[in-house]
OpenMM code with the backbone's topology and positions (N, CA, C; nanometers):
from openmm import Vec3, app, unit

residues = "UNK UNK UNK UNK UNK UNK UNK UNK UNK UNK UNK UNK UNK UNK UNK UNK UNK UNK UNK UNK UNK UNK UNK UNK UNK UNK UNK UNK UNK UNK UNK UNK UNK UNK UNK UNK UNK UNK UNK UNK UNK UNK UNK UNK UNK UNK UNK UNK UNK UNK UNK UNK UNK UNK UNK UNK UNK UNK UNK UNK UNK UNK UNK UNK UNK UNK UNK UNK UNK UNK UNK UNK UNK UNK UNK UNK UNK UNK UNK".split()
positions = [
    Vec3(-2.0089, -0.1535, 0.2847),
    Vec3(-1.9186, -0.0416, 0.2638),
    Vec3(-1.7898, -0.0952, 0.2032),
    Vec3(-1.7350, -0.0195, 0.1100),
    Vec3(-1.6090, -0.0562, 0.0461),
    Vec3(-1.4938, 0.0129, 0.1190),
    Vec3(-1.3845, -0.0587, 0.1297),
    Vec3(-1.2625, -0.0024, 0.1871),
    Vec3(-1.1467, -0.0365, 0.0953),
    Vec3(-1.0563, 0.0584, 0.0813),
    Vec3(-0.9352, 0.0363, 0.0026),
    Vec3(-0.8175, 0.0717, 0.0918),
    Vec3(-0.7236, -0.0216, 0.1025),
    Vec3(-0.6043, -0.0030, 0.1847),
    Vec3(-0.4835, 0.0041, 0.0914),
    Vec3(-0.4055, 0.1107, 0.1050),
    Vec3(-0.2810, 0.1274, 0.0296),
    Vec3(-0.1658, 0.0982, 0.1249),
    Vec3(-0.0811, 0.0025, 0.0884),
    Vec3(0.0322, -0.0365, 0.1719),
    Vec3(0.1605, -0.0088, 0.0938),
    Vec3(0.2515, 0.0651, 0.1566),
    Vec3(0.3799, 0.0983, 0.0936),
    Vec3(0.4923, 0.0764, 0.1947),
    Vec3(0.6108, 0.0452, 0.1413),
    Vec3(0.7271, 0.0391, 0.2295),
    Vec3(0.7555, 0.1789, 0.2828),
    Vec3(0.7981, 0.1854, 0.4074),
    Vec3(0.8327, 0.3142, 0.4674),
    Vec3(0.9576, 0.3702, 0.3993),
    Vec3(0.9708, 0.5037, 0.4032),
    Vec3(1.0918, 0.5681, 0.3506),
    Vec3(1.2121, 0.5131, 0.4250),
    Vec3(1.3181, 0.4870, 0.3514),
    Vec3(1.4403, 0.4343, 0.4108),
    Vec3(1.4491, 0.2830, 0.4054),
    Vec3(1.3387, 0.2159, 0.3758),
    Vec3(1.3401, 0.0699, 0.3625),
    Vec3(1.3691, 0.0378, 0.2164),
    Vec3(1.4690, -0.0474, 0.1926),
    Vec3(1.5042, -0.0839, 0.0563),
    Vec3(1.3866, -0.1517, -0.0125),
    Vec3(1.3671, -0.1182, -0.1413),
    Vec3(1.2567, -0.1726, -0.2204),
    Vec3(1.3144, -0.2413, -0.3442),
    Vec3(1.3570, -0.3681, -0.3330),
    Vec3(1.4191, -0.4351, -0.4475),
    Vec3(1.3234, -0.4506, -0.5666),
    Vec3(1.1948, -0.4693, -0.5421),
    Vec3(1.0997, -0.4798, -0.6534),
    Vec3(1.0885, -0.3465, -0.7259),
    Vec3(1.0817, -0.2387, -0.6514),
    Vec3(1.0761, -0.1068, -0.7122),
    Vec3(1.2014, -0.0778, -0.7930),
    Vec3(1.3169, -0.1171, -0.7412),
    Vec3(1.4423, -0.0968, -0.8128),
    Vec3(1.4453, -0.1793, -0.9409),
    Vec3(1.3936, -0.3009, -0.9377),
    Vec3(1.3879, -0.3849, -1.0579),
    Vec3(1.2972, -0.3209, -1.1636),
    Vec3(1.1858, -0.2634, -1.1212),
    Vec3(1.0958, -0.1952, -1.2145),
    Vec3(1.1654, -0.0730, -1.2736),
    Vec3(1.2346, 0.0052, -1.1894),
    Vec3(1.3066, 0.1227, -1.2386),
    Vec3(1.4097, 0.0842, -1.3433),
    Vec3(1.4841, -0.0229, -1.3159),
    Vec3(1.5857, -0.0707, -1.4096),
    Vec3(1.5210, -0.1169, -1.5399),
    Vec3(1.4117, -0.1912, -1.5307),
    Vec3(1.3427, -0.2407, -1.6501),
    Vec3(1.2874, -0.1246, -1.7336),
    Vec3(1.2354, -0.0222, -1.6681),
    Vec3(1.1859, 0.0944, -1.7416),
    Vec3(1.2994, 0.1622, -1.8176),
    Vec3(1.4155, 0.1743, -1.7542),
    Vec3(1.5314, 0.2309, -1.8216),
    Vec3(1.5729, 0.1476, -1.9416),
    Vec3(1.5681, 0.0155, -1.9277),
    Vec3(1.6030, -0.0746, -2.0379),
    Vec3(1.5063, -0.0612, -2.1548),
    Vec3(1.3839, -0.0221, -2.1259),
    Vec3(1.2831, -0.0041, -2.2307),
    Vec3(1.2856, 0.1367, -2.2908),
    Vec3(1.3793, 0.2187, -2.2476),
    Vec3(1.3939, 0.3514, -2.3041),
    Vec3(1.3231, 0.4613, -2.2277),
    Vec3(1.2673, 0.4307, -2.1131),
    Vec3(1.2010, 0.5328, -2.0311),
    Vec3(1.3034, 0.5951, -1.9371),
    Vec3(1.3780, 0.6901, -1.9921),
    Vec3(1.4822, 0.7572, -1.9146),
    Vec3(1.4189, 0.8606, -1.8220),
    Vec3(1.4908, 0.8981, -1.7198),
    Vec3(1.4436, 1.0024, -1.6304),
    Vec3(1.3629, 0.9521, -1.5126),
    Vec3(1.3481, 0.8207, -1.4979),
    Vec3(1.2800, 0.7662, -1.3800),
    Vec3(1.3883, 0.7446, -1.2746),
    Vec3(1.3885, 0.8304, -1.1739),
    Vec3(1.4945, 0.8259, -1.0731),
    Vec3(1.4654, 0.7303, -0.9587),
    Vec3(1.3404, 0.6940, -0.9408),
    Vec3(1.3068, 0.6029, -0.8322),
    Vec3(1.1679, 0.5459, -0.8499),
    Vec3(1.1503, 0.4244, -0.8052),
    Vec3(1.0201, 0.3572, -0.8078),
    Vec3(0.9995, 0.2902, -0.6725),
    Vec3(0.8840, 0.3105, -0.6146),
    Vec3(0.8452, 0.2399, -0.4924),
    Vec3(0.7224, 0.1566, -0.5290),
    Vec3(0.7249, 0.0309, -0.4971),
    Vec3(0.6142, -0.0570, -0.5295),
    Vec3(0.5385, -0.0914, -0.4023),
    Vec3(0.4075, -0.0891, -0.4114),
    Vec3(0.3246, -0.1218, -0.2969),
    Vec3(0.2117, -0.2142, -0.3379),
    Vec3(0.1093, -0.2168, -0.2544),
    Vec3(-0.0060, -0.3005, -0.2862),
    Vec3(-0.1336, -0.2284, -0.2441),
    Vec3(-0.2417, -0.2632, -0.3117),
    Vec3(-0.3739, -0.2109, -0.2798),
    Vec3(-0.4618, -0.3302, -0.2456),
    Vec3(-0.5319, -0.3202, -0.1339),
    Vec3(-0.6217, -0.4267, -0.0884),
    Vec3(-0.7614, -0.3679, -0.0818),
    Vec3(-0.8553, -0.4279, -0.1547),
    Vec3(-0.9939, -0.3815, -0.1529),
    Vec3(-1.0774, -0.4771, -0.0696),
    Vec3(-1.1575, -0.4194, 0.0185),
    Vec3(-1.2421, -0.4971, 0.1088),
    Vec3(-1.3871, -0.4552, 0.0903),
    Vec3(-1.4766, -0.5503, 0.0920),
    Vec3(-1.6201, -0.5230, 0.0895),
    Vec3(-1.6726, -0.5597, 0.2275),
    Vec3(-1.7074, -0.4579, 0.3046),
    Vec3(-1.7445, -0.4773, 0.4450),
    Vec3(-1.8954, -0.4737, 0.4650),
    Vec3(-1.9434, -0.5505, 0.5598),
    Vec3(-2.0848, -0.5469, 0.5961),
    Vec3(-2.1165, -0.4243, 0.6813),
    Vec3(-2.0157, -0.3690, 0.7461),
    Vec3(-2.0327, -0.2528, 0.8347),
    Vec3(-2.0863, -0.1322, 0.7566),
    Vec3(-2.1808, -0.0603, 0.8156),
    Vec3(-2.2377, 0.0581, 0.7505),
    Vec3(-2.1957, 0.1881, 0.8197),
    Vec3(-2.1481, 0.1799, 0.9429),
    Vec3(-2.1019, 0.2983, 1.0156),
    Vec3(-1.9568, 0.3259, 0.9780),
    Vec3(-1.9304, 0.4466, 0.9262),
    Vec3(-1.7971, 0.4789, 0.8763),
    Vec3(-1.6911, 0.4733, 0.9856),
    Vec3(-1.7206, 0.5243, 1.1025),
    Vec3(-1.6232, 0.5237, 1.2122),
    Vec3(-1.5884, 0.3812, 1.2536),
    Vec3(-1.6891, 0.2965, 1.2629),
    Vec3(-1.6653, 0.1561, 1.2989),
    Vec3(-1.5879, 0.0841, 1.1893),
    Vec3(-1.6221, 0.1122, 1.0637),
    Vec3(-1.5524, 0.0496, 0.9518),
    Vec3(-1.4050, 0.0890, 0.9535),
    Vec3(-1.3771, 0.2170, 0.9738),
    Vec3(-1.2380, 0.2638, 0.9777),
    Vec3(-1.1620, 0.1968, 1.0919),
    Vec3(-1.2265, 0.1854, 1.2077),
    Vec3(-1.1639, 0.1198, 1.3233),
    Vec3(-1.1330, -0.0270, 1.2918),
    Vec3(-1.2281, -0.0954, 1.2293),
    Vec3(-1.2109, -0.2366, 1.1958),
    Vec3(-1.0993, -0.2560, 1.0938),
    Vec3(-1.0982, -0.1738, 0.9893),
    Vec3(-0.9958, -0.1874, 0.8855),
    Vec3(-0.8585, -0.1520, 0.9417),
    Vec3(-0.8506, -0.0521, 1.0269),
    Vec3(-0.7237, -0.0174, 1.0908),
    Vec3(-0.6728, -0.1350, 1.1736),
    Vec3(-0.7616, -0.2001, 1.2450),
    Vec3(-0.7250, -0.3180, 1.3235),
    Vec3(-0.6752, -0.4295, 1.2315),
    Vec3(-0.7410, -0.4488, 1.1172),
    Vec3(-0.6967, -0.5495, 1.0195),
    Vec3(-0.5557, -0.5185, 0.9704),
    Vec3(-0.5307, -0.3921, 0.9435),
    Vec3(-0.3987, -0.3513, 0.8957),
    Vec3(-0.2915, -0.3769, 1.0007),
    Vec3(-0.3215, -0.3401, 1.1236),
    Vec3(-0.2245, -0.3561, 1.2319),
    Vec3(-0.1943, -0.5031, 1.2602),
    Vec3(-0.2924, -0.5905, 1.2403),
    Vec3(-0.2755, -0.7324, 1.2740),
    Vec3(-0.2325, -0.8205, 1.1571),
    Vec3(-0.2666, -0.7804, 1.0310),
    Vec3(-0.2400, -0.8712, 0.9203),
    Vec3(-0.1988, -0.8025, 0.7899),
    Vec3(-0.2712, -0.7015, 0.7483),
    Vec3(-0.2558, -0.6507, 0.6127),
    Vec3(-0.1258, -0.5748, 0.5883),
    Vec3(-0.0678, -0.5164, 0.6913),
    Vec3(0.0581, -0.4423, 0.6766),
    Vec3(0.1561, -0.4858, 0.7843),
    Vec3(0.2817, -0.4945, 0.7463),
    Vec3(0.3885, -0.5176, 0.8432),
    Vec3(0.4328, -0.3797, 0.8898),
    Vec3(0.3771, -0.3343, 0.9998),
    Vec3(0.3948, -0.1950, 1.0421),
    Vec3(0.5375, -0.1603, 1.0833),
    Vec3(0.6244, -0.2583, 1.0931),
    Vec3(0.7654, -0.2299, 1.1212),
    Vec3(0.8290, -0.1659, 0.9982),
    Vec3(0.7948, -0.2150, 0.8783),
    Vec3(0.8584, -0.1660, 0.7559),
    Vec3(0.7604, -0.1049, 0.6563),
    Vec3(0.6305, -0.1134, 0.6832),
    Vec3(0.5313, -0.0625, 0.5891),
    Vec3(0.4396, 0.0403, 0.6556),
    Vec3(0.3935, 0.1343, 0.5755),
    Vec3(0.2900, 0.2270, 0.6192),
    Vec3(0.1649, 0.1962, 0.5382),
    Vec3(0.0514, 0.2429, 0.5864),
    Vec3(-0.0737, 0.2171, 0.5147),
    Vec3(-0.1666, 0.3356, 0.5297),
    Vec3(-0.2595, 0.3445, 0.4359),
    Vec3(-0.3668, 0.4433, 0.4444),
    Vec3(-0.4962, 0.3727, 0.4073),
    Vec3(-0.6053, 0.4213, 0.4634),
    Vec3(-0.7359, 0.3597, 0.4445),
    Vec3(-0.8296, 0.4604, 0.3791),
    Vec3(-0.8980, 0.4172, 0.2741),
    Vec3(-1.0028, 0.4955, 0.2083),
    Vec3(-1.1344, 0.4196, 0.2257),
    Vec3(-1.2393, 0.4904, 0.2631),
    Vec3(-1.3710, 0.4288, 0.2752),
    Vec3(-1.4643, 0.4941, 0.1736),
    Vec3(-1.5562, 0.4154, 0.1222),
    Vec3(-1.6504, 0.4726, 0.0270),
    Vec3(-1.7635, 0.3806, -0.0053),
] * unit.nanometer
topology = app.Topology()
chain = topology.addChain("A")
for resn in residues:
    res = topology.addResidue(resn, chain)
    for name in ("N", "CA", "C"):
        topology.addAtom(name, app.Element.getBySymbol(name[0]), res)
């Protein structure tokens, strides 16, 4: 089973990489971009075939390693 985890900084947490991208876009003439938030996508290929078990396992991975839950939020897609 494939899993995709989207990790983003929580609202209110400063995103210096996103701000650098916003500034660079403005420098390239892309006006009107008021904000950029940068995150990461992690794709996993799991041996698990039960969707509920896979979701539980990936959530555990996120809580322990893949996301810093103090400053980041995450969502899990299975397919």
